[in-house]
C-alpha positions in Angstrom: 0.0 0.0 0.0 1.1 3.5 -0.7 -0.2 7.0 -0.9 0.9 10.3 -2.4 0.3 13.2 -4.6 0.3 13.6 -8.4 0.5 17.0 -10.1 -0.8 17.3 -13.6 -3.6 17.5 -16.1 -6.5 15.2 -16.9 -6.4 14.2 -20.6 -9.3 11.8 -20.7 -12.0 10.2 -18.5 -13.4 6.9 -19.6 -16.2 4.7 -18.3 -15.0 1.1 -18.2 -16.4 -2.4 -17.6 -19.4 -4.3 -18.7 -20.4 -5.9 -15.3 -18.2 -4.0 -12.9 -18.4 -0.4 -14.2 -15.7 2.0 -13.2 -13.8 5.1 -14.3 -10.3 5.4 -15.7 -8.6 8.8 -15.5 -5.7 9.5 -17.9 -3.2 12.0 -16.6 -0.1 13.8 -17.8 2.4 15.9 -15.8 2.6 18.3 -18.8 0.0 18.6 -21.6 2.7 18.4 -24.3 4.2 15.2 -22.7 3.9 11.9 -24.5 3.9 10.0 -21.2 0.5 9.3 -19.8 -0.5 7.7 -16.5 -3.8 6.0 -15.8 -5.5 5.9 -12.4 -9.0 4.9 -11.4 -11.6 6.7 -9.3 -14.2 5.3 -6.9 -17.3 4.8 -9.1 -19.6 5.9 -6.2 -17.9 9.3 -5.7 -20.1 11.3 -8.2 -19.0 14.7 -6.8 -15.3 13.9 -7.5 -16.1 12.5 -10.9 -17.9 15.7 -11.9 -15.1 17.9 -10.5 -12.6 15.9 -12.6 -14.6 16.3 -15.7 -14.7 20.0 -15.2 -11.0 20.1 -14.6 -10.4 18.2 -17.8 -12.6 20.6 -19.8 -10.8 23.6 -18.4 -7.3 22.1 -18.7 -6.6 22.8 -15.0 -3.2 21.9 -13.6 -4.1 20.2 -10.2 -2.5 18.2 -7.5 -4.3 15.0 -6.9 -4.2 12.8 -3.8 -4.0 9.1 -4.5 -3.8 5.8 -2.7 -2.3 2.6 -4.1 -2.9 -1.0 -3.2 -1.6 -4.2 -4.5 -5.1 -5.3 -5.3 -8.5 -3.7 -4.9 -11.8 -5.6 -4.3 -13.4 -7.0 -7.5 -14.8 -4.2 -9.5 -13.5 -1.3 -7.5 -10.3 -0.5 -9.5 -9.9 -3.5 -11.8 -7.4 -2.2 -14.3 -5.1 -0.1 -12.1 -3.3 -0.3 -8.9 -3.8 3.3 -7.8 -6.9 5.4 -7.2 -7.4 9.2 -7.1 -9.2 9.9 -3.8 -9.2 13.8 -3.9 -7.9 17.1 -5.1 -5.6 19.0 -2.8 -6.7 22.6 -2.3 -3.8 25.0 -2.8 
């Protein structure tokens, strides 16, 4: 298990899964960068999902708080090993 911060931009938000639906968030530290990271988000946190969609639309540079686990319960974060759990207020 680990936790930390990630500073960057959201480049895409995608709905995933047929049975266990979830959200993948694609991130870059710089918009021009070719490197992209992918995290998930708790599918039940509708307020955070909407805030992330707004941040993507406005190309906001934000600092995200994340947690990482070796494995999440089935359907929670099935394609990634780290989850965005909030935005740090600066």
